[in-house]
C-alpha positions as protocol buffer text, in pm:
chain_id: "A"
residue {
  index: 1
  type: PHE
  ca { x: 7632 y: 9232 z: 10104 }
}
residue {
  index: 2
  type: GLY
  ca { x: 7446 y: 9478 z: 10290 }
}
residue {
  index: 3
  type: PRO
  ca { x: 7595 y: 9711 z: 10536 }
}
residue {
  index: 4
  type: SER
  ca { x: 7577 y: 9469 z: 10819 }
}
residue {
  index: 5
  type: GLY
  ca { x: 7773 y: 9200 z: 10632 }
}
residue {
  index: 6
  type: PHE
  ca { x: 7458 y: 8986 z: 10542 }
}
residue {
  index: 7
  type: CYS
  ca { x: 7490 y: 8829 z: 10190 }
}
residue {
  index: 8
  type: LEU
  ca { x: 7220 y: 8971 z: 9959 }
}
residue {
  index: 9
  type: ARG
  ca { x: 7309 y: 8807 z: 9643 }
}
residue {
  index: 10
  type: ARG
  ca { x: 7563 y: 8581 z: 9483 }
}
residue {
  index: 11
  type: PHE
  ca { x: 7608 y: 8525 z: 9099 }
}
residue {
  index: 12
  type: GLY
  ca { x: 7846 y: 8449 z: 8848 }
}
residue {
  index: 13
  type: GLU
  ca { x: 7919 y: 8089 z: 8942 }
}
residue {
  index: 14
  type: ARG
  ca { x: 8249 y: 7950 z: 8825 }
}
residue {
  index: 15
  type: GLY
  ca { x: 8177 y: 7752 z: 8492 }
}
residue {
  index: 16
  type: ASP
  ca { x: 8170 y: 7793 z: 8116 }
}
residue {
  index: 17
  type: ALA
  ca { x: 7869 y: 7976 z: 8036 }
}
residue {
  index: 18
  type: GLY
  ca { x: 7872 y: 8334 z: 7891 }
}
residue {
  index: 19
  type: SER
  ca { x: 7770 y: 8481 z: 8235 }
}
residue {
  index: 20
  type: ASP
  ca { x: 7994 y: 8262 z: 8430 }
}
residue {
  index: 21
  type: ILE
  ca { x: 8328 y: 8379 z: 8624 }
}
residue {
  index: 22
  type: LYS
  ca { x: 8634 y: 8197 z: 8595 }
}
residue {
  index: 23
  type: TYR
  ca { x: 8882 y: 8395 z: 8782 }
}
residue {
  index: 24
  type: PRO
  ca { x: 8768 y: 8732 z: 8901 }
}
residue {
  index: 25
  type: LEU
  ca { x: 9023 y: 8996 z: 8961 }
}
residue {
  index: 26
  type: ASP
  ca { x: 8813 y: 9329 z: 9017 }
}
residue {
  index: 27
  type: VAL
  ca { x: 8475 y: 9453 z: 9031 }
}
residue {
  index: 28
  type: THR
  ca { x: 8306 y: 9795 z: 9031 }
}
residue {
  index: 29
  type: VAL
  ca { x: 7936 y: 9938 z: 9021 }
}
residue {
  index: 30
  type: THR
  ca { x: 7860 y: 10186 z: 8752 }
}
residue {
  index: 31
  type: SER
  ca { x: 7628 y: 10494 z: 8817 }
}
residue {
  index: 32
  type: ASP
  ca { x: 7324 y: 10307 z: 8669 }
}
residue {
  index: 33
  type: GLY
  ca { x: 7358 y: 10031 z: 8882 }
}
residue {
  index: 34
  type: HIS
  ca { x: 7569 y: 9766 z: 8679 }
}
residue {
  index: 35
  type: VAL
  ca { x: 7817 y: 9537 z: 8816 }
}
residue {
  index: 36
  type: VAL
  ca { x: 8126 y: 9505 z: 8596 }
}
residue {
  index: 37
  type: VAL
  ca { x: 8381 y: 9243 z: 8680 }
}
residue {
  index: 38
  type: THR
  ca { x: 8737 y: 9165 z: 8511 }
}
residue {
  index: 39
  type: ASP
  ca { x: 8774 y: 8789 z: 8439 }
}
residue {
  index: 40
  type: GLY
  ca { x: 9117 y: 8690 z: 8418 }
}
residue {
  index: 41
  type: GLY
  ca { x: 9009 y: 8343 z: 8322 }
}
residue {
  index: 42
  type: ASP
  ca { x: 8886 y: 8413 z: 7999 }
}
residue {
  index: 43
  type: ARG
  ca { x: 9058 y: 8747 z: 7960 }
}
residue {
  index: 44
  type: SER
  ca { x: 8717 y: 8945 z: 7951 }
}
residue {
  index: 45
  type: VAL
  ca { x: 8521 y: 9216 z: 8102 }
}
residue {
  index: 46
  type: LYS
  ca { x: 8175 y: 9132 z: 8214 }
}
residue {
  index: 47
  type: ALA
  ca { x: 7878 y: 9308 z: 8321 }
}
residue {
  index: 48
  type: PHE
  ca { x: 7560 y: 9224 z: 8537 }
}
residue {
  index: 49
  type: ASP
  ca { x: 7241 y: 9387 z: 8637 }
}
residue {
  index: 50
  type: PHE
  ca { x: 7167 y: 9374 z: 9019 }
}
residue {
  index: 51
  type: GLU
  ca { x: 6960 y: 9058 z: 8972 }
}
residue {
  index: 52
  type: GLY
  ca { x: 7293 y: 8879 z: 8854 }
}
residue {
  index: 53
  type: ARG
  ca { x: 7183 y: 8861 z: 8475 }
}
residue {
  index: 54
  type: GLY
  ca { x: 7474 y: 8894 z: 8233 }
}
residue {
  index: 55
  type: VAL
  ca { x: 7422 y: 9193 z: 7999 }
}
residue {
  index: 56
  type: LEU
  ca { x: 7759 y: 9219 z: 7827 }
}
residue {
  index: 57
  type: ALA
  ca { x: 8077 y: 9052 z: 7792 }
}
residue {
  index: 58
  type: VAL
  ca { x: 8388 y: 9204 z: 7635 }
}
residue {
  index: 59
  type: ARG
  ca { x: 8640 y: 8955 z: 7495 }
}
residue {
  index: 60
  type: GLU
  ca { x: 8826 y: 9104 z: 7218 }
}
residue {
  index: 61
  type: GLY
  ca { x: 9152 y: 9270 z: 7247 }
}
residue {
  index: 62
  type: PHE
  ca { x: 9257 y: 9219 z: 7606 }
}
residue {
  index: 63
  type: CYS
  ca { x: 9580 y: 9042 z: 7717 }
}
residue {
  index: 64
  type: LEU
  ca { x: 9510 y: 9032 z: 8080 }
}
residue {
  index: 65
  type: PRO
  ca { x: 9241 y: 9285 z: 8223 }
}
residue {
  index: 66
  type: TRP
  ca { x: 9265 y: 9335 z: 8585 }
}
residue {
  index: 67
  type: GLY
  ca { x: 9152 y: 9657 z: 8787 }
}
residue {
  index: 68
  type: LEU
  ca { x: 8877 y: 9863 z: 8698 }
}
residue {
  index: 69
  type: ASP
  ca { x: 8663 y: 10161 z: 8821 }
}
residue {
  index: 70
  type: ALA
  ca { x: 8359 y: 10335 z: 8718 }
}
residue {
  index: 71
  type: THR
  ca { x: 8353 y: 10715 z: 8616 }
}
residue {
  index: 72
  type: PRO
  ca { x: 8100 y: 10981 z: 8694 }
}
residue {
  index: 73
  type: LYS
  ca { x: 7975 y: 10958 z: 8327 }
}
residue {
  index: 74
  type: ASN
  ca { x: 7915 y: 10580 z: 8355 }
}
residue {
  index: 75
  type: GLU
  ca { x: 8217 y: 10479 z: 8196 }
}
residue {
  index: 76
  type: VAL
  ca { x: 8469 y: 10233 z: 8299 }
}
residue {
  index: 77
  type: ILE
  ca { x: 8836 y: 10277 z: 8344 }
}
residue {
  index: 78
  type: LEU
  ca { x: 9028 y: 9953 z: 8289 }
}
residue {
  index: 79
  type: THR
  ca { x: 9395 y: 9810 z: 8330 }
}
residue {
  index: 80
  type: ASP
  ca { x: 9549 y: 9562 z: 8120 }
}
residue {
  index: 81
  type: SER
  ca { x: 9836 y: 9414 z: 8331 }
}
residue {
  index: 82
  type: GLU
  ca { x: 10009 y: 9202 z: 8049 }
}
residue {
  index: 83
  type: ALA
  ca { x: 9959 y: 9483 z: 7776 }
}
residue {
  index: 84
  type: GLY
  ca { x: 10067 y: 9750 z: 8017 }
}
residue {
  index: 85
  type: ALA
  ca { x: 9787 y: 9964 z: 7917 }
}
residue {
  index: 86
  type: LEU
  ca { x: 9480 y: 10142 z: 8016 }
}
residue {
  index: 87
  type: TYR
  ca { x: 9147 y: 10155 z: 7832 }
}
residue {
  index: 88
  type: ARG
  ca { x: 8837 y: 10349 z: 7872 }
}
residue {
  index: 89
  type: LEU
  ca { x: 8508 y: 10153 z: 7798 }
}
residue {
  index: 90
  type: LYS
  ca { x: 8188 y: 10329 z: 7717 }
}
residue {
  index: 91
  type: ALA
  ca { x: 7882 y: 10087 z: 7683 }
}
residue {
  index: 92
  type: ASP
  ca { x: 7507 y: 10097 z: 7702 }
}
residue {
  index: 93
  type: PHE
  ca { x: 7459 y: 9838 z: 7975 }
}
residue {
  index: 94
  type: GLN
  ca { x: 7086 y: 9853 z: 7984 }
}
residue {
  index: 95
  type: ARG
  ca { x: 7097 y: 9735 z: 7620 }
}
residue {
  index: 96
  type: GLY
  ca { x: 7413 y: 9529 z: 7650 }
}
residue {
  index: 97
  type: GLU
  ca { x: 7601 y: 9739 z: 7382 }
}
residue {
  index: 98
  type: LEU
  ca { x: 7948 y: 9817 z: 7381 }
}
residue {
  index: 99
  type: LYS
  ca { x: 7996 y: 10167 z: 7207 }
}
residue {
  index: 100
  type: LYS
  ca { x: 8362 y: 10244 z: 7255 }
}
residue {
  index: 101
  type: CYS
  ca { x: 8671 y: 10066 z: 7400 }
}
residue {
  index: 102
  type: GLN
  ca { x: 8971 y: 10311 z: 7370 }
}
residue {
  index: 103
  type: MET
  ca { x: 9327 y: 10269 z: 7489 }
}
residue {
  index: 104
  type: ILE
  ca { x: 9419 y: 10608 z: 7670 }
}
residue {
  index: 105
  type: GLN
  ca { x: 9748 y: 10522 z: 7808 }
}
residue {
  index: 106
  type: SER
  ca { x: 10016 y: 10254 z: 7709 }
}
residue {
  index: 107
  type: ARG
  ca { x: 10394 y: 10175 z: 7819 }
}
residue {
  index: 108
  type: LEU
  ca { x: 10277 y: 10117 z: 8188 }
}
residue {
  index: 109
  type: VAL
  ca { x: 10441 y: 9859 z: 8364 }
}
residue {
  index: 110
  type: SER
  ca { x: 10209 y: 9571 z: 8503 }
}
residue {
  index: 111
  type: PRO
  ca { x: 9927 y: 9828 z: 8582 }
}
residue {
  index: 112
  type: ARG
  ca { x: 9678 y: 9638 z: 8801 }
}
residue {
  index: 113
  type: ALA
  ca { x: 9471 y: 9862 z: 9066 }
}
residue {
  index: 114
  type: VAL
  ca { x: 9293 y: 10159 z: 8945 }
}
residue {
  index: 115
  type: ALA
  ca { x: 9068 y: 10438 z: 9073 }
}
residue {
  index: 116
  type: VAL
  ca { x: 8898 y: 10739 z: 8941 }
}
residue {
  index: 117
  type: CYS
  ca { x: 8821 y: 11037 z: 9137 }
}
residue {
  index: 118
  type: GLN
  ca { x: 8416 y: 11096 z: 9112 }
}
residue {
  index: 119
  type: THR
  ca { x: 8499 y: 11487 z: 9152 }
}
residue {
  index: 120
  type: SER
  ca { x: 8790 y: 11577 z: 8927 }
}
residue {
  index: 121
  type: GLY
  ca { x: 8797 y: 11288 z: 8714 }
}
residue {
  index: 122
  type: ALA
  ca { x: 9178 y: 11193 z: 8792 }
}
residue {
  index: 123
  type: VAL
  ca { x: 9301 y: 10843 z: 8751 }
}
residue {
  index: 124
  type: VAL
  ca { x: 9527 y: 10674 z: 8983 }
}
residue {
  index: 125
  type: VAL
  ca { x: 9711 y: 10346 z: 8881 }
}
residue {
  index: 126
  type: ILE
  ca { x: 9928 y: 10107 z: 9079 }
}
residue {
  index: 127
  type: GLU
  ca { x: 10221 y: 9948 z: 8870 }
}
residue {
  index: 128
  type: HIS
  ca { x: 10400 y: 9642 z: 8991 }
}
residue {
  index: 129
  type: LEU
  ca { x: 10772 y: 9680 z: 8900 }
}
residue {
  index: 130
  type: LYS
  ca { x: 10970 y: 9345 z: 8843 }
}
residue {
  index: 131
  type: SER
  ca { x: 11263 y: 9301 z: 9089 }
}
residue {
  index: 132
  type: ARG
  ca { x: 11608 y: 9235 z: 8942 }
}
residue {
  index: 133
  type: GLY
  ca { x: 11727 y: 9079 z: 9278 }
}
residue {
  index: 134
  type: PRO
  ca { x: 11587 y: 8829 z: 9514 }
}
residue {
  index: 135
  type: SER
  ca { x: 11327 y: 9067 z: 9664 }
}
residue {
  index: 136
  type: LYS
  ca { x: 10961 y: 9056 z: 9561 }
}
residue {
  index: 137
  type: GLY
  ca { x: 10951 y: 9365 z: 9353 }
}
residue {
  index: 138
  type: SER
  ca { x: 10814 y: 9695 z: 9413 }
}
residue {
  index: 139
  type: THR
  ca { x: 10521 y: 9943 z: 9314 }
}
residue {
  index: 140
  type: ARG
  ca { x: 10491 y: 10262 z: 9176 }
}
residue {
  index: 141
  type: VAL
  ca { x: 10161 y: 10510 z: 9197 }
}
residue {
  index: 142
  type: LYS
  ca { x: 10089 y: 10714 z: 8901 }
}
residue {
  index: 143
  type: ILE
  ca { x: 9816 y: 10990 z: 8906 }
}
residue {
  index: 144
  type: PHE
  ca { x: 9668 y: 11107 z: 8579 }
}
residue {
  index: 145
  type: SER
  ca { x: 9458 y: 11403 z: 8500 }
}
residue {
  index: 146
  type: GLU
  ca { x: 9107 y: 11343 z: 8356 }
}
residue {
  index: 147
  type: GLU
  ca { x: 9290 y: 11413 z: 8016 }
}
residue {
  index: 148
  type: MET
  ca { x: 9546 y: 11160 z: 8104 }
}
residue {
  index: 149
  type: ASP
  ca { x: 9834 y: 11395 z: 8156 }
}
residue {
  index: 150
  type: LEU
  ca { x: 10085 y: 11272 z: 8409 }
}
residue {
  index: 151
  type: ILE
  ca { x: 10039 y: 11475 z: 8749 }
}
residue {
  index: 152
  type: GLY
  ca { x: 10256 y: 11279 z: 8964 }
}
residue {
  index: 153
  type: GLN
  ca { x: 10423 y: 10930 z: 9051 }
}
residue {
  index: 154
  type: MET
  ca { x: 10638 y: 10770 z: 9297 }
}
residue {
  index: 155
  type: ASP
  ca { x: 10770 y: 10414 z: 9349 }
}
residue {
  index: 156
  type: SER
  ca { x: 10831 y: 10208 z: 9653 }
}
residue {
  index: 157
  type: PHE
  ca { x: 11195 y: 10330 z: 9684 }
}
residue {
  index: 158
  type: GLY
  ca { x: 11084 y: 10721 z: 9619 }
}
residue {
  index: 159
  type: LEU
  ca { x: 10821 y: 10676 z: 9892 }
}
residue {
  index: 160
  type: SER
  ca { x: 11040 y: 10494 z: 10142 }
}
residue {
  index: 161
  type: LEU
  ca { x: 11275 y: 10814 z: 10143 }
}
residue {
  index: 162
  type: VAL
  ca { x: 10977 y: 11033 z: 10236 }
}
residue {
  index: 163
  type: PHE
  ca { x: 10792 y: 10779 z: 10465 }
}
residue {
  index: 164
  type: PRO
  ca { x: 10936 y: 10589 z: 10767 }
}
residue {
  index: 165
  type: SER
  ca { x: 10892 y: 10240 z: 10602 }
}
residue {
  index: 166
  type: ARG
  ca { x: 10885 y: 10049 z: 10258 }
}
residue {
  index: 167
  type: ILE
  ca { x: 10533 y: 10063 z: 10104 }
}
residue {
  index: 168
  type: TYR
  ca { x: 10405 y: 9780 z: 9863 }
}
residue {
  index: 169
  type: ALA
  ca { x: 10076 y: 9914 z: 9742 }
}
residue {
  index: 170
  type: THR
  ca { x: 9806 y: 9660 z: 9619 }
}
residue {
  index: 171
  type: ALA
  ca { x: 9474 y: 9866 z: 9610 }
}
residue {
  index: 172
  type: VAL
  ca { x: 9381 y: 10235 z: 9555 }
}
residue {
  index: 173
  type: ALA
  ca { x: 9082 y: 10480 z: 9612 }
}
residue {
  index: 174
  type: PHE
  ca { x: 8998 y: 10829 z: 9618 }
}
residue {
  index: 175
  type: ASP
  ca { x: 8804 y: 10953 z: 9915 }
}
residue {
  index: 176
  type: LYS
  ca { x: 8518 y: 11207 z: 9852 }
}
residue {
  index: 177
  type: GLU
  ca { x: 8781 y: 11508 z: 9888 }
}
residue {
  index: 178
  type: GLY
  ca { x: 8989 y: 11374 z: 9618 }
}
residue {
  index: 179
  type: ARG
  ca { x: 9275 y: 11227 z: 9820 }
}
residue {
  index: 180
  type: VAL
  ca { x: 9444 y: 10928 z: 9725 }
}
residue {
  index: 181
  type: ILE
  ca { x: 9435 y: 10619 z: 9949 }
}
residue {
  index: 182
  type: VAL
  ca { x: 9632 y: 10293 z: 9931 }
}
residue {
  index: 183
  type: THR
  ca { x: 9666 y: 9977 z: 10118 }
}
residue {
  index: 184
  type: ASP
  ca { x: 10029 y: 9878 z: 10216 }
}
residue {
  index: 185
  type: VAL
  ca { x: 10077 y: 9507 z: 10267 }
}
residue {
  index: 186
  type: CYS
  ca { x: 10432 y: 9573 z: 10415 }
}
residue {
  index: 187
  type: SER
  ca { x: 10297 y: 9774 z: 10713 }
}
residue {
  index: 188
  type: GLN
  ca { x: 9942 y: 9614 z: 10711 }
}
residue {
  index: 189
  type: ALA
  ca { x: 9809 y: 9951 z: 10695 }
}
residue {
  index: 190
  type: VAL
  ca { x: 9565 y: 10191 z: 10489 }
}
residue {
  index: 191
  type: ILE
  ca { x: 9774 y: 10527 z: 10404 }
}
residue {
  index: 192
  type: CYS
  ca { x: 9652 y: 10848 z: 10271 }
}
residue {
  index: 193
  type: LEU
  ca { x: 9917 y: 10970 z: 10017 }
}
residue {
  index: 194
  type: GLY
  ca { x: 9709 y: 11334 z: 9978 }
}
residue {
  index: 195
  type: LYS
  ca { x: 9545 y: 11517 z: 9688 }
}
residue {
  index: 196
  type: PRO
  ca { x: 9703 y: 11477 z: 9339 }
}
residue {
  index: 197
  type: GLU
  ca { x: 9853 y: 11836 z: 9374 }
}
residue {
  index: 198
  type: GLU
  ca { x: 10018 y: 11770 z: 9720 }
}
residue {
  index: 199
  type: PHE
  ca { x: 10127 y: 11407 z: 9642 }
}
residue {
  index: 200
  type: PRO
  ca { x: 10281 y: 11251 z: 9817 }
}
residue {
  index: 201
  type: ILE
  ca { x: 10223 y: 11318 z: 10178 }
}
residue {
  index: 202
  type: PHE
  ca { x: 10209 y: 11039 z: 10466 }
}
residue {
  index: 203
  type: ASN
  ca { x: 9904 y: 10991 z: 10684 }
}
residue {
  index: 204
  type: PRO
  ca { x: 9817 y: 10628 z: 10811 }
}
residue {
  index: 205
  type: LEU
  ca { x: 9447 y: 10604 z: 10856 }
}
residue {
  index: 206
  type: ILE
  ca { x: 9440 y: 10246 z: 10990 }
}
residue {
  index: 207
  type: SER
  ca { x: 9763 y: 10097 z: 11124 }
}
residue {
  index: 208
  type: HIS
  ca { x: 9634 y: 9803 z: 11335 }
}
residue {
  index: 209
  type: GLY
  ca { x: 9408 y: 9503 z: 11275 }
}
residue {
  index: 210
  type: LEU
  ca { x: 9482 y: 9431 z: 10919 }
}
residue {
  index: 211
  type: SER
  ca { x: 9687 y: 9112 z: 10790 }
}
residue {
  index: 212
  type: TYR
  ca { x: 9721 y: 9147 z: 10423 }
}
residue {
  index: 213
  type: PRO
  ca { x: 9483 y: 9412 z: 10278 }
}
residue {
  index: 214
  type: VAL
  ca { x: 9430 y: 9397 z: 9904 }
}
residue {
  index: 215
  type: GLY
  ca { x: 9117 y: 9583 z: 9843 }
}
residue {
  index: 216
  type: LEU
  ca { x: 8941 y: 9894 z: 9930 }
}
residue {
  index: 217
  type: THR
  ca { x: 8642 y: 10124 z: 9851 }
}
residue {
  index: 218
  type: TYR
  ca { x: 8441 y: 10419 z: 9992 }
}
residue {
  index: 219
  type: MET
  ca { x: 8064 y: 10376 z: 10110 }
}
residue {
  index: 220
  type: ALA
  ca { x: 7820 y: 10639 z: 10043 }
}
residue {
  index: 221
  type: ASN
  ca { x: 7818 y: 10712 z: 10405 }
}
residue {
  index: 222
  type: ASP
  ca { x: 8216 y: 10755 z: 10400 }
}
residue {
  index: 223
  type: SER
  ca { x: 8297 y: 10451 z: 10553 }
}
residue {
  index: 224
  type: LEU
  ca { x: 8598 y: 10263 z: 10460 }
}
residue {
  index: 225
  type: VAL
  ca { x: 8579 y: 9882 z: 10333 }
}
residue {
  index: 226
  type: VAL
  ca { x: 8885 y: 9697 z: 10328 }
}
residue {
  index: 227
  type: LEU
  ca { x: 8923 y: 9356 z: 10190 }
}
residue {
  index: 228
  type: ASP
  ca { x: 9164 y: 9156 z: 10403 }
}
residue {
  index: 229
  type: SER
  ca { x: 9312 y: 8858 z: 10236 }
}
residue {
  index: 230
  type: GLY
  ca { x: 9519 y: 8750 z: 10528 }
}
residue {
  index: 231
  type: ASP
  ca { x: 9210 y: 8643 z: 10729 }
}
residue {
  index: 232
  type: HIS
  ca { x: 8966 y: 8635 z: 10448 }
}
residue {
  index: 233
  type: SER
  ca { x: 8742 y: 8899 z: 10578 }
}
residue {
  index: 234
  type: ILE
  ca { x: 8583 y: 9225 z: 10485 }
}
residue {
  index: 235
  type: LYS
  ca { x: 8639 y: 9525 z: 10740 }
}
residue {
  index: 236
  type: VAL
  ca { x: 8439 y: 9829 z: 10768 }
}
residue {
  index: 237
  type: TYR
  ca { x: 8564 y: 10143 z: 10930 }
}
residue {
  index: 238
  type: SER
  ca { x: 8358 y: 10451 z: 11020 }
}
residue {
  index: 239
  type: SER
  ca { x: 8491 y: 10786 z: 10959 }
}
residue {
  index: 240
  type: ILE
  ca { x: 8423 y: 10912 z: 11298 }
}
C-alpha cells in the first residue's frame, strides 16, 4: 500500500505453487527491499522481490514459523511458536541463497511477535503463556540484547501490578528512540513500555479508536501504522 492507502501491488496468492502463500502470519521488509513472509500453511519462510517474484523459500526445520523482523544487517530474526525458539536467517536475497539459519534462543513459550531495534540491535519477543484455568491465558514480553542476553521480562500479571489494567500484548515494535511499543487487545490500545534499560514504564500512545489491534510498525516519517482486526482496517497515526 502507498501512504494514502492505495493498493500498489498484490502477490503471493493462496495456492500450491512455490511462490504462493497458504496462511501468512507475519511480514517484514529487508534493507535491500525484499518482502519476507512466514507461511503457517506449509511451515516455511518465503522471500519476494518488490515485483512479487518469489526469490527464496526456506522450508526445512521449522515447526510453526510465526513472527519475524529484519535487522540493520539485512538478516531476519524469526520466532518458531511451536518449537519455542528464535532463529537468525542470513541470506543473499538477490541470488536466492540461504547462507545460514541459526537457532539463537530456545525454551521460549509459544513466541510469536518479534521486533528488532534498528539502532541497538536489541530484540523483543512476545510469548503466549497457556492458562491453567478458564481464562484465555496471558502474555510475557522478553527483551534481549543484540548478543541475546536477557535484559528484562514481564508477564501480564507482573504488568498488571505496575499498570492500571491487565495487558494482553499481540504485536510489538521499537520506535526510532529504541522504546518498546506494544498493542494491547484488553484495553484496545497501543502502549509504550519504555527503553530496555527503563522497562517497564506505562505510557499509552493510542487509547481510542481501536477495536482489536494485532499488528503495528513505524514508517520512515515516524508515523505509526496499526493493523486492527476488529474492523479489518489499517490505521495510520502521525507523531505530531
